[in-house]
N, C-alpha and C positions, 0 to 999 in steps of 0.2 A: 504494500499499499503506500502510495506517495505521501509525503509529509502533509501536504495540503488537505488530502482526504482524511488523513488520521486526525489532524487538528479539528476539522469540521465535524467528523463523527464523534469526537471526544467532548465537544462543547456542552452537550446536554448533561452529561455526567459531572462535568465541572460546575455547571450553573446550579445543579441541585445541591452539590457539596458545599459550595461557598456562597451562601445567601447573603444578599445585600438589599439595600433600600430599593423600592420598586422602581423609582426613576432611574437609578443606576443600572438595575436589571434590564430595563428597556433599552438603555443605551448600549449595554453588552449584547443584547440580542440582535439589535440593528447592526452592530459592528461585525458580529459573526457572518451576517448576510452580506455585508459589504466585502469582508475578506473572501468569502466564496465567489464574489463577482470579480474582484481584482486579482486575488492570488498574490503570489510573490512576483516582484518585478524581474524583468529580464533586460537583455542588452538590446532588445528592440526599442525600448523606451530611451529617449534622448538623454534623460538624467542618468541612466545607468548604462550609457554607451560603452564605458570602458571598465565596467565592474560586473562580473558574473557571480552569482550566488550558488552556482552549481556545486563547488567544492564544500561549501558550508551546509547545503541542504541534502547531501547524499547519505547522512547517517540516519539511523532509526532512533530518533531522540526519545527519551522518556519525557512525557509532558507532566506527569504528576510525580514530583520527587518524593522520596521516602522521608520519614520523619527526621528532623534536625539531627545531624551527626554531632557527637560529643567532640567539640574542638577546644583546645586549650589556648590561652592568650599567647603562650610561648610559640605556637605554631603560626601565628598571624602577625606577630609583633612587628617584624621586618617591613611589613606592607603598610603599616599605619604611620601616620605622622605623629609621633609620640613625644617629640620634643617640646610640644606645646599642649596646653590643656584644651580639650575639645569635647563637644558632644559627639557621641558615636552611634550611628545606626548600622548595625552589622547583620548581614543576612547570609545564612548558610544553606546553599542549595535552594534559595528562593525563601527560606523560612526565617523569620526574625529570631535572632539570638539574644535573649534577654541578659544573659549573664556576661556577654561580651559588649553590651551596649550601655550607653547612658542617655536617657531622654529627659526632657523637661516640659513643664507647663506654667512656669514662672515667667510671666510677661511675654514669652514666646512659646510656640507649640512646636516641639521636636518629637514627633511620634510616627505612628505607623498609618499607611494608607487603609489597611484593613480596619483600623479603628475608626478613621474619619469616614469611611464609606458606610459604616453601620450605627454611628452614634448621632442622636439628634442635635448634640451641641455643635457638630461640625457641619450640619446639613446646609446652612446658609452659605458657607464657604464652598462646599462641594457644588451645590447648585449654581453658583455663580461662576465658577471657575473649571471644574472638572471637564475634560474633554472639549474645551472651547477654542483651543489654539491648534491642536494637531489637525493637519490637512487630512482629507479623506482619501486614503490610499490603502494598499493591501497591508503593509507593515504596521501602520498606525492602527488600523482596524483590528488586526490580529492582537496586538497588545491590548487594545481596549476591551476586546472580547473576553480575554482571559485576565483581565486586571483582578489582582487579588492582594498583592503586597507591594511594598515600596516605602519611600520616604514622604511623609507629610510634614511640611514646614511652613508655618504661619508667623511671621513677625509683625507684631501688632503695631499701631500707629505711634510714631515718635519713639521707637525703640531701637537702639543698637544692640545687636546680639552680642553677649558678653564675651563669647568665644566661638571659634569657627566650628563648623559641623561637618563631620566626615560621614559619608555614604559609601559603605564597603560591601560589595557583593563577592561572596567566595563560593566556589564550587569544589566539592570534596573529591569527586571521582567515584563516589558510591554507585552512581549509575554508569553503565558502559558508555553512554552518551546522554547529554542533558540539554534541554531547551529551557532557558530562563527568560522571563519577561517582567522585569521590574517596572513599576509605575511610579514616578515621582511627581509631586505637587508642591510648588514652592510659591507662596503669596507673601509679597513684602509690602506692607501698607505704607501711607504716606510718611515721609520724612524717617524712614527706617533703613537699616543697613545690615547686610548679612555677608559672611564669607563661608563658601561651601567647597568642599574637596570630595570628588567622586572617583571611585576605583572599581574595576571588575577584575578579579583575580582567580585563576585556577590553581589548585594545590597539587594536581596531578596531570598526567598527559592525556586523559581521556577527553574526547571531543566535547566541546561546549558551544553552543550558540546562544548568544544573549541578544534579545531584541528589546531595547530599553526606549521608554518615552518619558520625557521630562517636560512639564510645562511650568514656565515661570512667569510670574506677573509682578511688574514693578510699578507701584503707584507714583504719585507726584513726589519728586525729589527723593525717591528711594535710590539706594545704592546696593548693587548685587555684584560680587566678585565670585566667579565660579571657576574651579580649576578641575580638570580631567586628566587623570594619569592612566595612560593605556600603555601597559608594558606586560601583556599577558604571554602565556606559552603558545607555541607554533600550532597547537591543536586546538586553540580557541578562536572563535570568530565573534565579532561585536558589531552590531547595527545600533548605533546611538542616535536617537531622534530627539532633539531639544529645541523647543519653540519658546520664544521670549516676546512678550508684550510690554512696552514701556509706555508710561504716561508722562506728562510735562515735566522737564527738568530732571528726569531720572538718569542714572548712569549705570550701565550694565556692561561687564566685561567677561568674556569667556576665554580661558586659556586651555588649549588642548595639546597634550604632549603624547604623540603616538609613537611608541618605541619598541612594540612587539606585538605578537598575535599572528594568526593565519591571515584573516581577512577583517579589516576594520572599515567601516563605513560611518562617517560622521555627517548627519543631516542637521544643520544649525540654522534656524531662521529667526531673524529679528523683525519685529513689527513695531514701528514707531507711531504711536497714537497720541501725539502732542508736540508741543514746540520746545526747543532748546534741550533736546534730548542728545545723549552721547552713547553711541554703541561701539564696543571694541571686541574684535575677534583676532585672537593671535594663536598661532600653532607651530610646533616643532615636530617634524617627522624624521626619524632616522631608523631605516629598516634595512634588512639583508635577506639572503636566501631567496625564497619565493613569496615573501610576505608581500601583502597588498594593502595600501592604505588610500582611502578616497575621502576627500573633503568636499562636501557639497554645501555651499553657504548661500544665504539669501538675506539682504537687508532692504526692507521696503520703507522708503521715505514717503510719508503721506502728507505731513504737516511742514510749515517752513521753519527755518532757523535751526536745523538739526545737523549732527555730525555722525559719521561712521568711519571706523578705521579698521582695515583688515591687513594683517601681515602674517604670512605663512612661509616657512622655510622648510625645505626638504633635502635630505641626504640619502642617496639611494645606492646600495651596494649589490653585488652579484646579480641576480636575476629579479630583484625586487621590482614592484610596480607602484607608482604613486599617481594619484589623480587629484587635481583641483579643479573644481567647477563653482567659481564664485559670481554671484549675480547681485547687482545693485540696481534697484528700480526707484526712480525719482518721479513722482507724480507731478502733474501740472501745478497742483497748489503748493508743492514743496519748494518754494523759492528759498533762496540763500542756504541752500544745502551745500555742506562740505563733505564729500565722500572719497575716501581713498582706499585703494585696493592694491596690494603687492603680493606677488607669489615668486619666490626665488629658490632655485633648485640646483643641487650638485649631483651629477651622475658620477660616482665614483668608478664604476665598471661599464665596459661597453655594452653589457647585455641588460643593464638596468634601464627602466623606462620611466618617463613621466608624461602624462597627458594633462595639459594645462588649458583652461578655458575661462579667462576672466572676461565678465560681461558687464556692461553699462546699458540700461534703458532709461533715457533721460527725456521726459516730457516737459520740463521747466526750462526757462531760458536764462535765469539769474542764479547759476550754481558754480561751484568749483568742485569738479570731479576728475579723478584720474585712476587708471589702473595700468598695471604692467607686470610682466612675467619675464624672467630670465631662466634659462637652462644651459649649464655649462659643466666644466670640470675645474679641478683645482688649478690655481694660477701657478704655472710652472717656475715663473720668476721668483714669486714669493717662497716656494717651496725651496728653490735653489738657495735663496738668501738665508733661510733658517738652517739649512744643512751646512752652509759655509760658515755659520757661527757655531758649529759644533753640535747641533740638534740632530739626532739620528732621523732617518727618513720616516719612520713610522710615527715617532712622536711629532715631527714637524707636520705631517699630514693631519694628525689628530688636533693639533693646535690650530691650524687653518680652519678645520671644520668647526671646532669649538667657537672660534671667533665669528664664524659665519652665522652660527645659530644664536649666539649670545645675546644679541640686542633684543630678542623676543622676551628673554627673561627680565629685562630691566623693569618691565611694567608689572611684574609679580609682586604683590604687596605684602605677602606673608614670607618673612625671611627663611623660615623652615622650609617651606615649599621651594623656594629658590635653591636652597642648599641640597634638597633632595633631588631636584631635576638636574642640577650641576652634577652630582655624583652619578645619576643615571646616565647622562650624556657621556661622561668621562669613561663609564663602563662600557657603553655601547661603542665608543670609538676605540677602546682597548689601549688607552694611554694613561700615564700618570700626569696629570696637569701640573704637578709642582708647586701648588699653593694650597693654602688652607682654605676650605670651603665653609 
């Protein structure tokens, strides 16, 4: 049985097992019908022209994982940002782990989607925000139909979250292959601020496919800093769908660090619904072997006097494949828009590939917009210069690649995250950078 058919036939049992509010149940029922119509995307679709899901869909995935496995903190400590105090939402094979997590309801809500979907106290937020941003397509519909668990974060008006929030999804390998579908909802009210760190991590080499959907709502003058660390095993694939709506004078940034995994697809959409909004998307991709990373971004400028900044860097070795498909839409009413988009790539080996398609659709006449793409190899003159100063060839290459990617890290606002990414980049490049991080 193909995965699509297995999912459709399993929905009834899932729906009976995980009861939710009637309104949410109707949303899930409609979503499975939409998934049955759309199915999984293929390379025939323009947005998926360079990315095939065949390698990720070939396994016979378990849809209903077994009971939470007993995992100790020592087993996952290295994957957590433990240098600072954080709220932690830890999920093991899609099931919330209470003994590894720390939640709160003191001025901010950091808790579970399963609670939010079933308790009356959360119903106004769920009714206003759940499934309101995710576009109608097969992957989003699939996640919505099987919505059960994930992070529910609500930062109330005029509150600055007292510490960052980590959302960590672990897969144990208890199943021979596993499909995970976390659903996250983040609502940041007026004049509020939150920092969030997200990671998906396999603990074994068993195949895992994660189809994640995150909806983020930033009200007037809200600030959201979101960091995605993607450094999984080569048997794990991730489809990350993140959709952000911003109101007047809000500031949202998403930093994505794609450093490992079999296939990674990041769908990141920003919708600016107000004036004087700032949206930032930055990313670093460093992959090797036959790994594949695809960044598909959209910024929709709807109102005047707003800005957006995109800066993605990629370093591709061996037979790895990168894709960047970035789109900026500026509506006629969005005068005085400043939109900048940049995608720069290094192909370390001859068989590495990058497909880059920066796009601007501008319907306003008083704007400042630019986009650009570069694809090349390391500067041989710079490499020769470093070697002439006594730096071995391998370290010289590593230093040049590190310098190439480093400016993306300058806008990271959490020092411990910057340190962690610096260390991961150094590890990926296989060099000792020679300074304290």
